[in-house]
C-alpha positions in Angstrom: -94.4 -44.9 -43.6 -94.5 -41.3 -44.6 -91.7 -40.5 -42.2 -89.6 -43.3 -43.6 -90.2 -42.2 -47.2 -89.4 -38.6 -46.3 -86.1 -39.7 -44.7 -85.2 -41.8 -47.7 -85.9 -38.9 -50.0 -83.9 -36.5 -47.8 -80.9 -38.9 -47.8 -81.1 -39.3 -51.6 -81.2 -35.6 -52.1 -78.3 -35.1 -49.7 -76.2 -37.8 -51.5 -77.0 -36.2 -54.9 -76.1 -32.8 -53.6 -72.8 -34.0 -52.2 -72.0 -35.9 -55.4 -72.8 -32.8 -57.5 -70.5 -30.6 -55.3 -67.7 -33.3 -55.6 -68.1 -33.4 -59.4 -67.8 -29.6 -59.6 -64.7 -29.6 -57.4 -63.1 -32.3 -59.6 -64.0 -30.4 -62.8 -62.3 -27.3 -61.4 -59.3 -29.4 -60.4 -59.1 -30.9 -63.9 -59.0 -27.4 -65.5 -56.3 -26.3 -63.1 -54.1 -29.2 -64.0 -54.9 -29.0 -67.7 -53.8 -25.4 -67.9 -50.4 -26.4 -66.6 -50.2 -29.0 -69.3 -51.3 -26.8 -72.2 -49.2 -23.9 -70.9 -51.9 -21.4 -70.4 -50.8 -21.0 -66.7 -47.6 -21.5 -64.8 -46.7 -25.2 -64.1 -46.0 -26.2 -60.6 -45.7 -29.8 -59.4 -46.2 -28.7 -55.8 -49.4 -27.0 -56.7 -50.6 -29.9 -58.9 -50.1 -32.3 -56.0 -52.0 -30.1 -53.6 -54.9 -29.6 -56.1 -55.3 -33.4 -56.4 -55.3 -34.0 -52.7 -57.5 -31.1 -51.9 -60.1 -32.2 -54.4 -60.3 -35.6 -52.7 -60.6 -33.8 -49.3 -63.6 -31.7 -50.5 -61.4 -28.6 -50.8 -60.9 -28.5 -47.0 -57.0 -28.7 -46.9 -55.2 -25.7 -45.6 -53.0 -24.4 -48.4 -51.1 -22.0 -46.1 -50.2 -24.9 -43.7 -49.1 -27.0 -46.6 -46.9 -24.3 -48.1 -45.5 -23.5 -44.6 -44.5 -27.1 -44.0 -42.8 -27.3 -47.4 -41.0 -24.1 -46.6 -39.7 -25.5 -43.3 -38.2 -28.5 -45.1 -36.9 -26.3 -47.9 -35.1 -24.0 -45.4 -33.7 -27.1 -43.6 -32.2 -28.3 -46.9 -30.7 -24.9 -47.6 -29.2 -24.7 -44.1 -27.5 -28.1 -44.7 -26.1 -26.9 -47.9 -24.3 -23.9 -46.3 -23.3 -25.8 -43.1 -21.5 -28.7 -44.9 -19.0 -29.1 -47.7 -19.4 -31.8 -50.2 -16.1 -33.4 -51.2 -16.8 -33.4 -54.9 -14.5 -32.0 -57.7 -16.8 -31.7 -60.7 -18.3 -28.6 -62.2 -21.9 -29.5 -61.1 -20.9 -29.5 -57.4 -23.7 -26.9 -56.6 -26.4 -29.2 -57.9 -25.0 -32.3 -56.2 -24.8 -30.5 -52.9 -28.6 -29.9 -53.3 -29.1 -33.6 -54.0 -27.2 -34.5 -50.8 -29.0 -32.0 -48.7 -32.4 -33.2 -49.9 -31.5 -36.8 -49.2 -30.5 -35.9 -45.7 -33.7 -34.1 -45.1 -35.7 -37.2 -46.2 -33.7 -40.0 -44.7 -31.4 -38.7 -41.9 -31.9 -37.6 -38.3 -30.7 -34.0 -38.3 -29.5 -32.2 -35.2 -30.7 -28.6 -35.0 -29.0 -26.2 -32.6 -31.8 -24.3 -30.8 -29.5 -22.4 -28.4 -26.2 -23.0 -26.6 -27.8 -25.8 -24.5 -30.5 -27.3 -26.6 -30.3 -29.5 -29.7 -33.4 -30.7 -31.5 -33.1 -34.0 -33.3 -35.3 -33.7 -36.5 -36.4 -37.2 -37.4 -36.4 -38.6 -40.9 -39.4 -39.7 -42.9 -40.0 -43.4 -42.9 -41.9 -46.1 -44.9 -45.4 -46.9 -43.8 -46.2 -50.6 -44.5 -49.8 -50.1 -43.5 -52.2 -49.9 -46.5 -49.4 -49.0 -48.9 -51.7 -49.0 -52.0 -54.5 -47.0 -50.3 -57.0 -49.8 -50.5 -58.6 -48.9 -47.1 -57.9 -45.2 -47.2 -56.8 -43.5 -50.5 -55.3 -40.5 -48.6 -52.5 -42.9 -47.4 -51.0 -42.1 -50.9 -50.9 -38.3 -50.2 -48.0 -36.0 -49.5 -50.3 -34.2 -47.0 -50.6 -37.4 -45.0 -46.8 -37.9 -45.2 -46.2 -34.3 -43.9 -48.6 -34.9 -41.0 -47.3 -38.4 -39.9 -43.7 -38.5 -41.2 -44.6 -41.8 -42.8 -45.3 -42.4 -46.4 -44.9 -44.8 -49.3 -43.4 -45.1 -52.8 -46.0 -42.6 -54.0 -45.8 -39.8 -51.4 -42.1 -40.0 -50.6 -40.7 -39.3 -54.2 -43.5 -36.8 -54.7 -42.4 -34.8 -51.7 -38.7 -35.1 -52.7 -39.5 -33.6 -56.2 -41.5 -30.8 -54.6 -38.5 -29.9 -52.4 -36.1 -30.3 -55.3 -38.2 -27.8 -57.3 -38.2 -25.4 -54.4 -34.4 -25.3 -54.1 -33.7 -25.5 -57.9 -32.4 -29.1 -57.9 -32.7 -31.1 -61.1 -34.8 -34.0 -60.0 -36.8 -36.6 -62.0 -39.5 -39.0 -60.9 -39.2 -42.4 -62.6 -41.7 -45.3 -62.8 -41.2 -49.0 -62.0 -43.9 -51.7 -61.5 -46.3 -50.4 -58.7 -43.5 -48.0 -57.8 -42.0 -44.5 -58.1 -38.5 -43.5 -57.4 -36.1 -40.6 -58.1 -33.4 -40.3 -60.8 -30.6 -37.8 -60.8 -27.7 -37.1 -63.1 -24.2 -35.9 -62.2 -20.9 -35.4 -64.0 -19.2 -38.0 -61.7 -21.8 -40.8 -61.9 -24.1 -40.1 -64.9 -27.7 -41.2 -64.3 -28.3 -42.8 -60.9 -31.3 -43.9 -58.8 -32.4 -42.7 -55.4 -34.8 -45.0 -53.5 -36.5 -43.1 -50.7 -38.5 -46.0 -49.2 -35.2 -47.4 -47.9 -32.7 -44.6 -48.2 -30.4 -46.4 -50.7 -29.0 -45.7 -54.2 -29.9 -48.9 -56.1 -28.4 -49.9 -59.4 -30.7 -50.7 -62.3 -30.2 -54.4 -61.6 -32.3 -54.1 -58.5 -35.2 -52.8 -60.6 -34.8 -55.6 -63.1 -34.6 -58.1 -60.2 -38.3 -57.8 -59.6 -38.8 -60.0 -62.7 -41.7 -57.7 -63.9 -39.7 -55.3 -66.0 -39.8 -56.9 -69.5 -37.2 -55.8 -72.0 -40.0 -54.4 -74.2 -41.1 -52.2 -71.2 -37.6 -50.6 -71.2 -37.4 -50.2 -74.9 -40.9 -48.6 -75.0 -40.0 -46.4 -72.0 -42.8 -47.9 -69.9 -40.4 -47.9 -66.9 -37.1 -46.4 -65.7 -37.4 -43.2 -67.7 -36.5 -39.8 -66.1 -39.8 -37.9 -66.4 -39.9 -34.3 -67.6 -42.1 -31.6 -66.0 -45.2 -32.2 -68.2 -45.0 -36.0 -67.6 -44.8 -35.3 -63.9 -48.0 -33.2 -64.1 -49.6 -36.0 -66.1 -49.0 -38.3 -63.1 -51.0 -35.9 -61.1 -53.8 -35.8 -63.7 -54.0 -39.6 -63.5 -54.0 -39.4 -59.7 -56.9 -37.0 -59.9 -58.9 -39.6 -61.9 -58.0 -42.4 -59.5 -59.0 -40.3 -56.5 -62.2 -39.3 -58.1 -63.0 -43.0 -58.9 -62.3 -44.0 -55.4 -64.3 -41.1 -53.9 -67.4 -41.4 -56.1 -67.7 -45.1 -56.3 -70.8 -46.2 -58.2 -71.7 -42.6 -58.8 -68.5 -41.9 -60.7 -68.8 -40.5 -64.2 -66.7 -42.7 -66.4 -66.4 -39.9 -69.0 -64.6 -37.7 -66.5 -62.1 -40.5 -65.7 -61.5 -41.0 -69.4 -61.1 -37.3 -69.9 -58.4 -37.2 -67.3 -56.7 -40.3 -68.7 -56.8 -39.0 -72.3 -55.3 -35.7 -71.2 -52.5 -37.3 -69.2 -51.7 -39.7 -72.1 -51.6 -36.8 -74.5 -48.4 -35.6 -72.7 -47.2 -39.0 -71.4 -48.5 -41.6 -74.0 -46.8 -44.6 -72.4 -47.8 -43.9 -68.7 -48.8 -47.4 -67.6 -51.1 -46.3 -64.8 -53.0 -44.0 -67.2 -53.3 -46.7 -69.8 -54.5 -49.3 -67.2 -57.1 -46.9 -65.7 -58.4 -46.1 -69.2 -58.7 -49.8 -70.1 -60.4 -50.6 -66.8 -62.8 -47.7 -67.1 -63.8 -48.9 -70.6 -64.3 -52.3 -69.2 -66.7 -50.9 -66.5 -68.7 -49.1 -69.2 -68.9 -52.4 -71.2 -69.9 -54.4 -68.1 -72.6 -51.8 -67.3 -74.0 -52.3 -70.8 -74.0 -56.1 -70.4 -75.9 -55.8 -67.1 -78.4 -53.3 -68.6 -79.2 -55.7 -71.4 -79.1 -58.9 -69.3 -76.3 -60.2 -71.5 -74.5 -63.4 -70.5 -71.7 -63.1 -73.0 -70.0 -60.0 -74.6 -71.2 -61.1 -78.1 -74.8 -61.0 -76.9 -74.7 -57.2 -77.2 -72.5 -56.8 -80.2 -75.6 -55.8 -82.2 -75.5 -52.5 -80.2 -72.9 -50.2 -82.0 -71.8 -48.5 -78.7 -71.1 -51.9 -77.1 -69.2 -53.2 -80.1 -67.1 -50.0 -80.2 -66.4 -50.2 -76.4 -65.4 -53.8 -76.6 -63.0 -53.0 -79.5 -61.4 -50.0 -77.7 -61.1 -52.0 -74.5 -59.4 -55.0 -76.1 -57.1 -52.8 -78.2 -56.0 -51.0 -75.0 -55.2 -54.3 -73.2 -53.3 -55.5 -76.2 -51.3 -52.3 -76.4 -50.5 -52.5 -72.7 -49.2 -56.1 -73.1 -47.2 -55.3 -76.2 -45.6 -52.4 -74.4 -44.2 -54.9 -72.0 -46.4 -54.6 -68.9 -46.7 -57.6 -66.6 -48.9 -57.4 -63.5 -46.8 -57.6 -60.3 -48.6 -59.3 -57.4 -48.8 -57.1 -54.3 -47.0 -59.7 -52.1 -44.2 -60.0 -54.7 -43.8 -56.2 -54.6 -43.3 -56.2 -50.9 -40.7 -59.0 -51.2 -38.9 -57.0 -53.9 -39.0 -53.8 -51.9 -37.5 -55.5 -48.8 -34.9 -57.3 -50.9 -33.1 -53.9 -51.4 -32.3 -53.6 -47.7 -31.6 -57.3 -47.1 -29.3 -57.4 -50.1 -27.9 -53.9 -49.9 -24.4 -54.9 -50.7 -25.6 -56.5 -53.9 -27.8 -53.7 -55.2 -26.4 -50.5 -53.9 -24.5 -48.1 -56.2 -21.1 -47.9 -54.6 -20.0 -45.1 -56.9 -22.3 -42.5 -55.4 -20.2 -40.1 -53.3 -23.0 -37.9 -51.9 -22.1 -38.8 -48.4 -18.5 -37.6 -48.6 -19.3 -34.5 -46.6 -17.5 -32.5 -43.9 -19.1 -29.8 -41.7 -18.1 -26.2 -42.2 
């Protein structure tokens, strides 16, 4: 019996110690992201992404390996720029050449001449249909996983694209759709256009609308389809930090830390739907915990407690705000159908005006 009790106490102490270390790691990660947002340190989307993924991995990721892998892809894009000529007669040709090179790095098989007799075929990145929301393993959402396996999803693929775009000085913007991220570019020839990395296609806005889950109010309120600026992109990472923390800590998660992350992200990106949803769901968890603590059957049973009444009010106001902004929950199976529809109906949804592929070798 004493041995069993000692073992239990040892395990509890170990769990507490691990949780404390994890909490400290996440607090440091929060400060590193926050200083980018409040401009007390240099902003870097690449660094922000690594900070988030490293915190989830208990600060065990190799930053030098990460940077080296990014550098290899950056160098490959630069080589493509100088080895090809884009047939494009507008003044922003230099920028559009960068867009074309990045798209090739992400979606094409690229022959690399090693010597006079050897050619290496560098394979493209591909979409991983396994656990696309990270339900089983949250790290499936990560750029580090994408770099390691060459397979990613609508989170890691556009994130990597933006990292590479920043590295070569290309004007690239992440945009949000229901359960989805994609890339927006602007050119003199075509204006704003979309780049979908999960399928390697340039879809028109009609494809995004075809999901049926982009309400007109959501567009008017800039919930979706907006080209994000640098601070808004860092705000995505701040929300990712909170979501990763929640997944990692489970029942031991500090709701106040999650809310701190959400509030900070929403300060710079007020209509970020994932931040709003996570904040509302965290408030709901806090309220549910109060109900359980006081053995309440109905919410009104604990309204006599000021904290409970305030939490309930904040929670319901958030859900109302989310609905009024135009958010409609998109079922996961519907999302997959919508994603696949882009390839199956390519001729219907592809932007035929994009001329990025009018290229000749030098």
